[in-house]
MOPAC internal coordinates of N, CA, C and O (Angstrom, degrees):
PM7 1SCF
backbone

  N    0.0000 0     0.00 0     0.00 0    0    0    0
  C    1.4878 1     0.00 0     0.00 0    1    0    0
  C    1.5541 1   108.11 1     0.00 0    2    1    0
  O    1.2310 1   122.09 1   -39.21 1    3    2    1
  N    1.3078 1   113.60 1   140.79 1    3    2    1
  C    1.4484 1   119.43 1   173.87 1    5    3    2
  C    1.4614 1   112.37 1  -142.64 1    6    5    3
  O    1.2310 1   119.92 1   -16.47 1    7    6    5
  N    1.3902 1   117.75 1   163.53 1    7    6    5
  C    1.4072 1   123.48 1   175.67 1    9    7    6
  C    1.4997 1   106.08 1  -131.51 1   10    9    7
  O    1.2310 1   122.19 1   -26.14 1   11   10    9
  N    1.4284 1   113.42 1   153.86 1   11   10    9
  C    1.3586 1   120.40 1  -179.05 1   13   11   10
  C    1.5165 1   105.85 1  -131.08 1   14   13   11
  O    1.2310 1   121.40 1   -47.68 1   15   14   13
  N    1.4070 1   114.92 1   132.32 1   15   14   13
  C    1.4935 1   117.81 1   178.49 1   17   15   14
  C    1.4938 1   106.57 1  -132.68 1   18   17   15
  O    1.2310 1   122.12 1   -45.11 1   19   18   17
  N    1.3509 1   113.54 1   134.89 1   19   18   17
  C    1.5270 1   120.15 1   178.02 1   21   19   18
  C    1.4693 1   109.59 1  -103.21 1   22   21   19
  O    1.2310 1   121.86 1   -61.15 1   23   22   21
  N    1.3566 1   114.04 1   118.85 1   23   22   21
  C    1.5313 1   123.10 1   179.34 1   25   23   22
  C    1.5682 1   107.10 1  -104.23 1   26   25   23
  O    1.2310 1   120.35 1    -0.19 1   27   26   25
  N    1.2711 1   116.93 1   179.81 1   27   26   25
  C    1.3900 1   121.48 1  -178.25 1   29   27   26
  C    1.5757 1   111.84 1   -65.58 1   30   29   27
  O    1.2310 1   121.51 1   138.43 1   31   30   29
  N    1.3005 1   114.71 1   -41.57 1   31   30   29
  C    1.4800 1   116.97 1  -175.16 1   33   31   30
  C    1.5102 1   113.03 1  -122.17 1   34   33   31
  O    1.2310 1   117.95 1  -166.93 1   35   34   33
  N    1.3266 1   121.52 1    13.07 1   35   34   33
  C    1.4035 1   121.66 1   178.18 1   37   35   34
  C    1.5738 1   110.25 1  -163.27 1   38   37   35
  O    1.2310 1   120.56 1   -12.65 1   39   38   37
  N    1.3366 1   116.54 1   167.35 1   39   38   37
  C    1.4143 1   121.90 1   168.26 1   41   39   38
  C    1.5056 1   108.70 1  -115.12 1   42   41   39
  O    1.2310 1   120.44 1   -43.33 1   43   42   41
  N    1.3614 1   116.77 1   136.67 1   43   42   41
  C    1.4537 1   117.59 1  -179.50 1   45   43   42
  C    1.5688 1   104.54 1  -116.43 1   46   45   43
  O    1.2310 1   122.73 1   -46.82 1   47   46   45
  N    1.3593 1   112.37 1   133.18 1   47   46   45
  C    1.4542 1   120.13 1   177.72 1   49   47   46
  C    1.5279 1   108.28 1  -119.07 1   50   49   47
  O    1.2310 1   117.64 1   -49.84 1   51   50   49
  N    1.1965 1   122.10 1   130.16 1   51   50   49
  C    1.5124 1   123.57 1   174.05 1   53   51   50
  C    1.4781 1   107.71 1  -120.66 1   54   53   51
  O    1.2310 1   121.07 1   -50.75 1   55   54   53
  N    1.3851 1   115.57 1   129.25 1   55   54   53
  C    1.4700 1   118.87 1   168.79 1   57   55   54
  C    1.5081 1   112.25 1  -114.64 1   58   57   55
  O    1.2310 1   121.80 1   -42.28 1   59   58   57
  N    1.3185 1   114.16 1   137.72 1   59   58   57
  C    1.4290 1   122.93 1  -174.39 1   61   59   58
  C    1.5053 1   111.52 1  -105.74 1   62   61   59
  O    1.2310 1   119.94 1   -53.95 1   63   62   61
  N    1.3554 1   117.72 1   126.05 1   63   62   61
  C    1.4292 1   120.12 1   175.20 1   65   63   62
  C    1.4737 1   108.09 1   -69.35 1   66   65   63
  O    1.2310 1   120.92 1   -70.51 1   67   66   65
  N    1.3981 1   115.85 1   109.49 1   67   66   65
  C    1.4978 1   117.05 1  -174.14 1   69   67   66
  C    1.5006 1   113.67 1   -67.29 1   70   69   67
  O    1.2310 1   118.96 1   162.19 1   71   70   69
  N    1.3104 1   119.58 1   -17.81 1   71   70   69
  C    1.4266 1   124.71 1   176.91 1   73   71   70
  C    1.5594 1   111.94 1   -75.25 1   74   73   71
  O    1.2310 1   122.48 1   156.17 1   75   74   73
  N    1.2816 1   112.86 1   -23.83 1   75   74   73
  C    1.5127 1   116.23 1  -175.44 1   77   75   74
  C    1.4737 1   113.12 1    85.67 1   78   77   75
  O    1.2310 1   118.77 1  -178.94 1   79   78   77
  N    1.2884 1   119.95 1     1.06 1   79   78   77
  C    1.4430 1   119.58 1  -176.65 1   81   79   78
  C    1.4987 1   114.26 1   -79.01 1   82   81   79
  O    1.2310 1   118.49 1   150.51 1   83   82   81
  N    1.3445 1   120.48 1   -29.49 1   83   82   81
  C    1.3675 1   122.63 1  -178.58 1   85   83   82
  C    1.5247 1   110.67 1  -119.98 1   86   85   83
  O    1.2310 1   120.82 1   -23.36 1   87   86   85
  N    1.3565 1   116.04 1   156.64 1   87   86   85
  C    1.4748 1   120.29 1   175.19 1   89   87   86
  C    1.4928 1   110.88 1   -70.35 1   90   89   87
  O    1.2310 1   122.58 1   -19.15 1   91   90   89
  N    1.3153 1   112.66 1   160.85 1   91   90   89
  C    1.5297 1   119.89 1   176.27 1   93   91   90
  C    1.4494 1   109.18 1   -58.23 1   94   93   91
  O    1.2310 1   118.69 1   -30.07 1   95   94   93
  N    1.3403 1   120.09 1   149.93 1   95   94   93
  C    1.4252 1   130.08 1   171.98 1   97   95   94
  C    1.5399 1   108.23 1  -109.21 1   98   97   95
  O    1.2310 1   120.74 1   -55.65 1   99   98   97
  N    1.3131 1   116.19 1   124.35 1   99   98   97
  C    1.3860 1   119.60 1   176.16 1  101   99   98
  C    1.5351 1   113.19 1  -110.79 1  102  101   99
  O    1.2310 1   120.96 1   -45.67 1  103  102  101
  N    1.3077 1   115.78 1   134.33 1  103  102  101
  C    1.5176 1   118.07 1   178.02 1  105  103  102
  C    1.4875 1   108.67 1  -125.40 1  106  105  103
  O    1.2310 1   122.35 1   -50.86 1  107  106  105
  N    1.3847 1   113.11 1   129.14 1  107  106  105
  C    1.4865 1   121.76 1   173.73 1  109  107  106
  C    1.4081 1   111.38 1  -107.51 1  110  109  107
  O    1.2310 1   119.34 1   -56.74 1  111  110  109
  N    1.3447 1   118.87 1   123.26 1  111  110  109
  C    1.4912 1   127.08 1   178.14 1  113  111  110
  C    1.5093 1   105.28 1  -102.33 1  114  113  111
  O    1.2310 1   122.24 1   -71.05 1  115  114  113
  N    1.3312 1   113.32 1   108.95 1  115  114  113
  C    1.4409 1   118.29 1  -177.70 1  117  115  114
  C    1.5659 1   111.72 1   -88.03 1  118  117  115
  O    1.2310 1   120.62 1   -21.97 1  119  118  117
  N    1.3271 1   116.42 1   158.03 1  119  118  117
  C    1.5496 1   122.07 1   178.65 1  121  119  118
  C    1.4447 1   111.93 1   -55.49 1  122  121  119
  O    1.2310 1   119.83 1   143.62 1  123  122  121
  N    1.4203 1   117.93 1   -36.38 1  123  122  121
  C    1.4707 1   120.38 1  -173.77 1  125  123  122
  C    1.5834 1   111.43 1   -81.94 1  126  125  123
  O    1.2310 1   120.01 1  -173.70 1  127  126  125
  N    1.3178 1   117.59 1     6.30 1  127  126  125
  C    1.4988 1   120.91 1   179.49 1  129  127  126
  C    1.5986 1   112.93 1    88.20 1  130  129  127
  O    1.2310 1   120.87 1  -174.63 1  131  130  129
  N    1.3143 1   115.94 1     5.37 1  131  130  129
  C    1.4490 1   115.60 1   176.95 1  133  131  130
  C    1.5089 1   108.01 1   -86.09 1  134  133  131
  O    1.2310 1   119.95 1   -38.20 1  135  134  133
  N    1.3593 1   117.70 1   141.80 1  135  134  133
  C    1.3626 1   125.93 1  -178.07 1  137  135  134
  C    1.5056 1   110.28 1  -115.82 1  138  137  135
  O    1.2310 1   118.10 1   -59.24 1  139  138  137
  N    1.3044 1   121.22 1   120.76 1  139  138  137
  C    1.4579 1   121.42 1   174.55 1  141  139  138
  C    1.5637 1   107.55 1  -110.56 1  142  141  139
  O    1.2310 1   122.57 1   -48.79 1  143  142  141
  N    1.3436 1   112.67 1   131.21 1  143  142  141
  C    1.4120 1   120.93 1   179.81 1  145  143  142
  C    1.5816 1   107.32 1  -121.78 1  146  145  143
  O    1.2310 1   119.17 1   -54.54 1  147  146  145
  N    1.2847 1   119.19 1   125.46 1  147  146  145
  C    1.3479 1   120.29 1   178.69 1  149  147  146
  C    1.5530 1   112.29 1  -136.35 1  150  149  147
  O    1.2310 1   122.86 1   -21.60 1  151  150  149
  N    1.3855 1   112.12 1   158.40 1  151  150  149
  C    1.5202 1   118.47 1  -179.66 1  153  151  150
  C    1.5324 1   103.48 1  -152.39 1  154  153  151
  O    1.2310 1   122.05 1   -42.08 1  155  154  153
  N    1.3356 1   113.68 1   137.92 1  155  154  153
  C    1.4720 1   118.09 1  -177.77 1  157  155  154
  C    1.4742 1   109.86 1   -77.96 1  158  157  155
  O    1.2310 1   119.25 1   -49.11 1  159  158  157
  N    1.2959 1   119.04 1   130.89 1  159  158  157
  C    1.4716 1   128.15 1   178.35 1  161  159  158
  C    1.5812 1   107.38 1   -98.03 1  162  161  159
  O    1.2310 1   120.49 1   -79.93 1  163  162  161
  N    1.2885 1   116.66 1   100.07 1  163  162  161
  C    1.4367 1   116.91 1  -172.97 1  165  163  162
  C    1.5367 1   111.90 1   -67.21 1  166  165  163
  O    1.2310 1   120.16 1   147.12 1  167  166  165
  N    1.2999 1   117.30 1   -32.88 1  167  166  165
  C    1.4941 1   119.74 1   178.23 1  169  167  166
  C    1.5671 1   111.52 1   -66.77 1  170  169  167
  O    1.2310 1   119.47 1   152.81 1  171  170  169
  N    1.3494 1   118.61 1   -27.19 1  171  170  169
  C    1.4570 1   120.98 1   176.75 1  173  171  170
  C    1.5176 1   110.45 1   -99.00 1  174  173  171
  O    1.2310 1   120.28 1   170.62 1  175  174  173
  N    1.2920 1   117.07 1    -9.38 1  175  174  173
  C    1.5127 1   121.98 1  -176.62 1  177  175  174
  C    1.5778 1   111.09 1    53.81 1  178  177  175
  O    1.2310 1   121.54 1  -136.99 1  179  178  177
  N    1.3567 1   114.66 1    43.01 1  179  178  177
  C    1.4676 1   119.83 1   176.06 1  181  179  178
  C    1.4895 1   107.12 1  -156.39 1  182  181  179
  O    1.2310 1   121.23 1   -16.09 1  183  182  181
  N    1.4134 1   115.26 1   163.91 1  183  182  181
  C    1.4849 1   123.23 1   173.84 1  185  183  182
  C    1.5383 1   108.32 1   -75.50 1  186  185  183
  O    1.2310 1   120.69 1   -37.08 1  187  186  185
  N    1.3639 1   116.28 1   142.92 1  187  186  185
  C    1.4154 1   120.51 1   162.47 1  189  187  186
  C    1.5070 1   109.34 1  -100.56 1  190  189  187
  O    1.2310 1   120.25 1   -51.40 1  191  190  189
  N    1.3181 1   117.13 1   128.60 1  191  190  189
  C    1.5075 1   120.90 1  -173.42 1  193  191  190
  C    1.4912 1   111.73 1  -113.97 1  194  193  191
  O    1.2310 1   122.32 1   -39.42 1  195  194  193
  N    1.3075 1   113.16 1   140.58 1  195  194  193
  C    1.4752 1   124.36 1   174.93 1  197  195  194
  C    1.5547 1   106.82 1  -124.78 1  198  197  195
  O    1.2310 1   121.63 1   -51.83 1  199  198  197
  N    1.3121 1   114.48 1   128.17 1  199  198  197
  C    1.4547 1   120.10 1  -179.62 1  201  199  198
  C    1.5077 1   106.84 1  -117.77 1  202  201  199
  O    1.2310 1   119.65 1   -58.92 1  203  202  201
  N    1.3726 1   118.27 1   121.08 1  203  202  201
  C    1.4156 1   122.05 1  -177.10 1  205  203  202
  C    1.5626 1   108.67 1  -139.84 1  206  205  203
  O    1.2310 1   119.23 1   -11.58 1  207  206  205
  N    1.3408 1   119.08 1   168.42 1  207  206  205
  C    1.3754 1   120.88 1   178.60 1  209  207  206
  C    1.5745 1   110.46 1   -89.50 1  210  209  207
  O    1.2310 1   119.77 1   -12.98 1  211  210  209
  N    1.2757 1   118.04 1   167.02 1  211  210  209
  C    1.4973 1   117.19 1   178.11 1  213  211  210
  C    1.5244 1   109.94 1   -65.05 1  214  213  211
  O    1.2310 1   118.18 1   150.59 1  215  214  213
  N    1.2960 1   121.07 1   -29.41 1  215  214  213
  C    1.4723 1   123.54 1  -179.42 1  217  215  214
  C    1.4861 1   109.59 1   -68.65 1  218  217  215
  O    1.2310 1   120.90 1   141.32 1  219  218  217
  N    1.3937 1   115.88 1   -38.68 1  219  218  217
  C    1.4738 1   121.92 1   175.48 1  221  219  218
  C    1.5325 1   112.03 1   -60.24 1  222  221  219
  O    1.2310 1   122.17 1   140.19 1  223  222  221
  N    1.3685 1   113.45 1   -39.81 1  223  222  221
  C    1.4532 1   120.21 1   178.28 1  225  223  222
  C    1.5495 1   114.66 1   -62.56 1  226  225  223
  O    1.2310 1   124.16 1   138.60 1  227  226  225
  N    1.4131 1   109.62 1   -41.40 1  227  226  225
  C    1.4326 1   117.10 1   175.95 1  229  227  226
  C    1.5386 1   112.65 1   -62.74 1  230  229  227
  O    1.2310 1   123.39 1   137.93 1  231  230  229
  N    1.3543 1   111.10 1   -42.07 1  231  230  229
  C    1.5005 1   113.49 1   179.42 1  233  231  230
  C    1.5093 1   111.15 1   -61.53 1  234  233  231
  O    1.2310 1   120.20 1   137.07 1  235  234  233
  N    1.3779 1   117.23 1   -42.93 1  235  234  233
  C    1.4613 1   120.41 1  -179.98 1  237  235  234
  C    1.5467 1   110.93 1   -57.32 1  238  237  235
  O    1.2310 1   121.72 1   132.36 1  239  238  237
  N    1.3092 1   114.32 1   -47.64 1  239  238  237
  C    1.4795 1   117.11 1   179.97 1  241  239  238
  C    1.4661 1   111.08 1   -64.46 1  242  241  239
  O    1.2310 1   117.59 1   138.01 1  243  242  241
  N    1.2746 1   122.19 1   -41.99 1  243  242  241
  C    1.4701 1   124.25 1  -178.16 1  245  243  242
  C    1.5457 1   109.70 1   -69.19 1  246  245  243
  O    1.2310 1   118.73 1   156.46 1  247  246  245
  N    1.2583 1   120.02 1   -23.54 1  247  246  245
  C    1.5005 1   122.25 1  -176.49 1  249  247  246
  C    1.5094 1   110.22 1   -80.18 1  250  249  247
  O    1.2310 1   117.79 1   167.65 1  251  250  249
  N    1.2979 1   121.82 1   -12.35 1  251  250  249
  C    1.4397 1   124.12 1  -179.74 1  253  251  250
  C    1.5029 1   117.36 1   -48.14 1  254  253  251
  O    1.2310 1   122.42 1   130.04 1  255  254  253
  N    1.3871 1   112.97 1   -49.96 1  255  254  253
  C    1.4179 1   122.63 1  -178.43 1  257  255  254
  C    1.5438 1   116.84 1  -101.30 1  258  257  255
  O    1.2310 1   121.59 1  -171.72 1  259  258  257
  N    1.3563 1   114.56 1     8.28 1  259  258  257
  C    1.4482 1   122.60 1  -174.75 1  261  259  258
  C    1.4439 1   110.32 1   -76.98 1  262  261  259
  O    1.2310 1   120.70 1   -27.19 1  263  262  261
  N    1.3870 1   116.28 1   152.81 1  263  262  261
  C    1.4523 1   123.23 1   170.63 1  265  263  262
  C    1.5461 1   107.31 1   -88.22 1  266  265  263
  O    1.2310 1   122.45 1    -8.40 1  267  266  265
  N    1.3668 1   112.92 1   171.60 1  267  266  265
  C    1.4805 1   114.09 1  -177.24 1  269  267  266
  C    1.4771 1   107.23 1   -65.50 1  270  269  267
  O    1.2310 1   122.37 1   -34.59 1  271  270  269
  N    1.3927 1   113.07 1   145.41 1  271  270  269
  C    1.4726 1   118.62 1   179.25 1  273  271  270
  C    1.5933 1   110.52 1   147.49 1  274  273  271
  O    1.2310 1   121.81 1     5.40 1  275  274  273
  N    1.2591 1   114.13 1  -174.60 1  275  274  273
  C    1.4745 1   120.14 1   177.88 1  277  275  274
  C    1.5100 1   111.02 1  -112.45 1  278  277  275
  O    1.2310 1   120.30 1   -45.47 1  279  278  277
  N    1.2555 1   117.02 1   134.53 1  279  278  277
  C    1.5328 1   123.42 1  -176.07 1  281  279  278
  C    1.4365 1   112.49 1  -132.64 1  282  281  279
  O    1.2310 1   122.37 1   -26.65 1  283  282  281
  N    1.3406 1   113.06 1   153.35 1  283  282  281
  C    1.5076 1   119.34 1   173.12 1  285  283  282
  C    1.5319 1   106.15 1  -126.82 1  286  285  283
  O    1.2310 1   119.72 1   -60.71 1  287  286  285
  N    1.3265 1   118.14 1   119.29 1  287  286  285
  C    1.4598 1   124.58 1  -176.36 1  289  287  286
  C    1.5168 1   105.80 1   -94.70 1  290  289  287
  O    1.2310 1   119.45 1   -53.63 1  291  290  289
  N    1.2754 1   118.66 1   126.37 1  291  290  289
  C    1.4383 1   123.70 1   177.39 1  293  291  290
  C    1.5225 1   106.32 1  -104.23 1  294  293  291
  O    1.2310 1   123.37 1   -43.60 1  295  294  293
  N    1.4796 1   111.14 1   136.40 1  295  294  293
  C    1.4008 1   118.82 1   177.07 1  297  295  294
  C    1.4566 1   109.19 1  -117.92 1  298  297  295
  O    1.2310 1   118.76 1   -66.26 1  299  298  297
  N    1.3158 1   119.96 1   113.74 1  299  298  297
  C    1.4906 1   120.70 1  -177.83 1  301  299  298
  C    1.4356 1   110.08 1    55.79 1  302  301  299
  O    1.2310 1   120.24 1    45.38 1  303  302  301
  N    1.3802 1   117.14 1  -134.62 1  303  302  301
  C    1.4538 1   121.52 1   177.38 1  305  303  302
  C    1.4959 1   111.28 1   -77.70 1  306  305  303
  O    1.2310 1   123.02 1   -61.85 1  307  306  305
  N    1.3398 1   111.81 1   118.15 1  307  306  305
  C    1.4802 1   117.39 1  -174.05 1  309  307  306
  C    1.4942 1   113.46 1   -63.83 1  310  309  307
  O    1.2310 1   119.73 1   168.72 1  311  310  309
  N    1.3480 1   118.12 1   -11.28 1  311  310  309
  C    1.4739 1   120.18 1   177.53 1  313  311  310
  C    1.5774 1   113.29 1   -80.31 1  314  313  311
  O    1.2310 1   121.87 1   177.45 1  315  314  313
  N    1.3666 1   114.03 1    -2.55 1  315  314  313
  C    1.4553 1   114.91 1  -178.71 1  317  315  314
  C    1.5393 1   114.29 1   -89.15 1  318  317  315
  O    1.2310 1   119.36 1  -171.79 1  319  318  317
  N    1.3217 1   118.82 1     8.21 1  319  318  317
  C    1.4439 1   118.29 1   179.13 1  321  319  318
  C    1.5483 1   109.62 1   -72.52 1  322  321  319
  O    1.2310 1   121.40 1   -57.35 1  323  322  321
  N    1.3527 1   114.92 1   122.65 1  323  322  321
  C    1.4734 1   121.16 1  -176.74 1  325  323  322
  C    1.5890 1   110.27 1   -64.17 1  326  325  323
  O    1.2310 1   122.44 1   -34.42 1  327  326  325
  N    1.2480 1   112.94 1   145.58 1  327  326  325
  C    1.4885 1   119.52 1   174.02 1  329  327  326
  C    1.5004 1   107.74 1  -105.40 1  330  329  327
  O    1.2310 1   119.69 1   -60.60 1  331  330  329
  N    1.3752 1   118.19 1   119.40 1  331  330  329
  C    1.4985 1   120.98 1  -178.07 1  333  331  330
  C    1.5232 1   112.06 1   -81.75 1  334  333  331
  O    1.2310 1   120.10 1   180.00 1  335  334  333

């Protein structure tokens, strides 16, 4: 199960572990392409945070059904990849 909330400057997605084994995972998609993923760690009593780009998120999703190897995922015009 998941929820989606649209805010002024970001989208928040929350996925719930239906078995109740794991804490909820929250993902924040920011307007600048930054993706924040966090999950509460009860044993530490704090959130664990992962900060990635939109492109890295697309790579992770694309990798789910991939065979072993190296891949390059292109989104639209491949020239639009931002340079940090």
